[in-house]
C-alpha atoms as an extended CHARMM CRD file, in Angstrom:
* protein
*
        95  EXT
         1         1  UNK       CA            138.1370000000      127.6250000000      183.4320000000  PROA      1               0.0000000000
         2         2  UNK       CA            135.2330000000      125.0880000000      183.7570000000  PROA      2               0.0000000000
         3         3  UNK       CA            132.9210000000      127.4710000000      181.8420000000  PROA      3               0.0000000000
         4         4  UNK       CA            135.4910000000      127.7870000000      178.9860000000  PROA      4               0.0000000000
         5         5  UNK       CA            135.7920000000      123.8630000000      178.8440000000  PROA      5               0.0000000000
         6         6  UNK       CA            131.9980000000      123.7490000000      178.5770000000  PROA      6               0.0000000000
         7         7  UNK       CA            131.9130000000      126.1450000000      175.6580000000  PROA      7               0.0000000000
         8         8  UNK       CA            134.6100000000      124.1830000000      173.8690000000  PROA      8               0.0000000000
         9         9  UNK       CA            132.6620000000      120.9070000000      174.3930000000  PROA      9               0.0000000000
        10        10  UNK       CA            129.4170000000      122.5400000000      173.0530000000  PROA      10              0.0000000000
        11        11  UNK       CA            131.3980000000      124.0040000000      170.0610000000  PROA      11              0.0000000000
        12        12  UNK       CA            132.8740000000      120.5230000000      169.2200000000  PROA      12              0.0000000000
        13        13  UNK       CA            129.4820000000      118.8800000000      169.5260000000  PROA      13              0.0000000000
        14        14  UNK       CA            127.9110000000      121.5830000000      167.2900000000  PROA      14              0.0000000000
        15        15  UNK       CA            130.6390000000      121.1170000000      164.7170000000  PROA      15              0.0000000000
        16        16  UNK       CA            130.1190000000      117.3970000000      164.6320000000  PROA      16              0.0000000000
        17        17  UNK       CA            126.3370000000      117.8270000000      164.2570000000  PROA      17              0.0000000000
        18        18  UNK       CA            126.7700000000      120.3910000000      161.3890000000  PROA      18              0.0000000000
        19        19  UNK       CA            129.4280000000      118.0830000000      159.7800000000  PROA      19              0.0000000000
        20        20  UNK       CA            126.9820000000      115.0630000000      159.8520000000  PROA      20              0.0000000000
        21        21  UNK       CA            124.2440000000      117.1360000000      158.3680000000  PROA      21              0.0000000000
        22        22  UNK       CA            126.3790000000      118.3930000000      155.5200000000  PROA      22              0.0000000000
        23        23  UNK       CA            127.7500000000      114.9360000000      154.8170000000  PROA      23              0.0000000000
        24        24  UNK       CA            124.1700000000      113.3970000000      154.9810000000  PROA      24              0.0000000000
        25        25  UNK       CA            122.8310000000      116.1630000000      152.4910000000  PROA      25              0.0000000000
        26        26  UNK       CA            125.7940000000      115.5710000000      150.0850000000  PROA      26              0.0000000000
        27        27  UNK       CA            125.1810000000      111.8680000000      150.0980000000  PROA      27              0.0000000000
        28        28  UNK       CA            121.4560000000      112.4430000000      149.0360000000  PROA      28              0.0000000000
        29        29  UNK       CA            122.2600000000      114.4700000000      145.9010000000  PROA      29              0.0000000000
        30        30  UNK       CA            119.9010000000      113.0050000000      143.2120000000  PROA      30              0.0000000000
        31        31  UNK       CA            121.7320000000      110.9640000000      140.5180000000  PROA      31              0.0000000000
        32        32  UNK       CA            120.9490000000      110.7930000000      136.9830000000  PROA      32              0.0000000000
        33        33  UNK       CA            119.4050000000      107.3880000000      136.2580000000  PROA      33              0.0000000000
        34        34  UNK       CA            121.1300000000      105.2390000000      133.6610000000  PROA      34              0.0000000000
        35        35  UNK       CA            119.4490000000      105.3960000000      130.3900000000  PROA      35              0.0000000000
        36        36  UNK       CA            117.2760000000      102.4200000000      129.3100000000  PROA      36              0.0000000000
        37        37  UNK       CA            118.8500000000       99.8630000000      127.0610000000  PROA      37              0.0000000000
        38        38  UNK       CA            118.1070000000      100.5720000000      123.5080000000  PROA      38              0.0000000000
        39        39  UNK       CA            116.0980000000       97.4840000000      122.2050000000  PROA      39              0.0000000000
        40        40  UNK       CA            116.7550000000       98.1580000000      118.6110000000  PROA      40              0.0000000000
        41        41  UNK       CA            119.6030000000      100.0060000000      116.7320000000  PROA      41              0.0000000000
        42        42  UNK       CA            118.5630000000      103.5710000000      116.3220000000  PROA      42              0.0000000000
        43        43  UNK       CA            120.2240000000      106.8400000000      115.1250000000  PROA      43              0.0000000000
        44        44  UNK       CA            118.8030000000      110.1440000000      116.3370000000  PROA      44              0.0000000000
        45        45  UNK       CA            121.3250000000      111.7750000000      113.8280000000  PROA      45              0.0000000000
        46        46  UNK       CA            119.7850000000      110.0180000000      110.8840000000  PROA      46              0.0000000000
        47        47  UNK       CA            116.1880000000      110.9820000000      111.9890000000  PROA      47              0.0000000000
        48        48  UNK       CA            116.9770000000      114.5540000000      112.6320000000  PROA      48              0.0000000000
        49        49  UNK       CA            118.6690000000      114.8230000000      109.2800000000  PROA      49              0.0000000000
        50        50  UNK       CA            115.3380000000      113.6830000000      107.9050000000  PROA      50              0.0000000000
        51        51  UNK       CA            113.7910000000      116.7830000000      109.4440000000  PROA      51              0.0000000000
        52        52  UNK       CA            112.0630000000      115.0130000000      112.3150000000  PROA      52              0.0000000000
        53        53  UNK       CA            111.6560000000      116.9410000000      115.4730000000  PROA      53              0.0000000000
        54        54  UNK       CA            111.8180000000      115.4560000000      119.1130000000  PROA      54              0.0000000000
        55        55  UNK       CA            108.1050000000      116.4170000000      119.7950000000  PROA      55              0.0000000000
        56        56  UNK       CA            107.0760000000      114.5530000000      116.6790000000  PROA      56              0.0000000000
        57        57  UNK       CA            107.8880000000      111.1620000000      118.3780000000  PROA      57              0.0000000000
        58        58  UNK       CA            108.4840000000      111.7860000000      122.1200000000  PROA      58              0.0000000000
        59        59  UNK       CA            105.7190000000      112.3950000000      124.5850000000  PROA      59              0.0000000000
        60        60  UNK       CA            108.1250000000      114.5890000000      126.6500000000  PROA      60              0.0000000000
        61        61  UNK       CA            109.9900000000      116.4180000000      123.8070000000  PROA      61              0.0000000000
        62        62  UNK       CA            112.3200000000      118.7700000000      125.8020000000  PROA      62              0.0000000000
        63        63  UNK       CA            115.7300000000      117.1270000000      125.9680000000  PROA      63              0.0000000000
        64        64  UNK       CA            116.3080000000      115.8860000000      129.4420000000  PROA      64              0.0000000000
        65        65  UNK       CA            117.0910000000      113.0360000000      131.7330000000  PROA      65              0.0000000000
        66        66  UNK       CA            113.6950000000      111.3030000000      131.5780000000  PROA      66              0.0000000000
        67        67  UNK       CA            113.1010000000      110.8870000000      127.8120000000  PROA      67              0.0000000000
        68        68  UNK       CA            110.8700000000      107.9110000000      126.8940000000  PROA      68              0.0000000000
        69        69  UNK       CA            110.7940000000      105.6410000000      123.9930000000  PROA      69              0.0000000000
        70        70  UNK       CA            108.0690000000      106.5410000000      121.3760000000  PROA      70              0.0000000000
        71        71  UNK       CA            105.1110000000      104.1150000000      120.9750000000  PROA      71              0.0000000000
        72        72  UNK       CA            105.8140000000      101.5120000000      118.3800000000  PROA      72              0.0000000000
        73        73  UNK       CA            102.8210000000      102.6960000000      116.4930000000  PROA      73              0.0000000000
        74        74  UNK       CA            104.4520000000      106.0970000000      116.0800000000  PROA      74              0.0000000000
        75        75  UNK       CA            107.6510000000      104.5010000000      114.6160000000  PROA      75              0.0000000000
        76        76  UNK       CA            105.6400000000      102.2990000000      112.3490000000  PROA      76              0.0000000000
        77        77  UNK       CA            103.4770000000      105.1900000000      111.0180000000  PROA      77              0.0000000000
        78        78  UNK       CA            106.6060000000      105.9750000000      108.8510000000  PROA      78              0.0000000000
        79        79  UNK       CA            108.2840000000      102.5390000000      108.8050000000  PROA      79              0.0000000000
        80        80  UNK       CA            105.3100000000      100.8150000000      107.1530000000  PROA      80              0.0000000000
        81        81  UNK       CA            106.7450000000      102.3770000000      104.0290000000  PROA      81              0.0000000000
        82        82  UNK       CA            110.3520000000      103.5580000000      104.9840000000  PROA      82              0.0000000000
        83        83  UNK       CA            113.3790000000      101.0500000000      105.2340000000  PROA      83              0.0000000000
        84        84  UNK       CA            110.9390000000       98.1320000000      105.5840000000  PROA      84              0.0000000000
        85        85  UNK       CA            113.6390000000       95.7170000000      104.3470000000  PROA      85              0.0000000000
        86        86  UNK       CA            115.8840000000       96.4280000000      107.2280000000  PROA      86              0.0000000000
        87        87  UNK       CA            116.0780000000       93.6850000000      109.8960000000  PROA      87              0.0000000000
        88        88  UNK       CA            115.5570000000       96.2370000000      112.7450000000  PROA      88              0.0000000000
        89        89  UNK       CA            112.4090000000       97.5510000000      111.1190000000  PROA      89              0.0000000000
        90        90  UNK       CA            111.1660000000       94.0130000000      110.8030000000  PROA      90              0.0000000000
        91        91  UNK       CA            111.8130000000       93.4580000000      114.3430000000  PROA      91              0.0000000000
        92        92  UNK       CA            110.1720000000       96.6620000000      115.3330000000  PROA      92              0.0000000000
        93        93  UNK       CA            107.0340000000       95.5360000000      113.4680000000  PROA      93              0.0000000000
        94        94  UNK       CA            106.7970000000       92.4380000000      115.7580000000  PROA      94              0.0000000000
        95        95  UNK       CA            106.3480000000       94.6090000000      118.8740000000  PROA      95              0.0000000000
């Protein structure tokens, strides 16, 4: 009888340890970071419709969680001549 109680106690302790490990692993699931705030109004739809490809502007062209902003000089290589009258482009030129 004592031996049976010891096995039950060991089983309960083991179940608790396994439960704590599972909960701990579930709590450490990587979360997708919030995207950075867009400093200027921008439409990917408009730029893609113009025939631009992701890799033409972005250093990391594969769509994903960690896309970066293109360098201002990259944007201005077109916007020195395109849509220069728009306030957003004027603000971009100040960067």
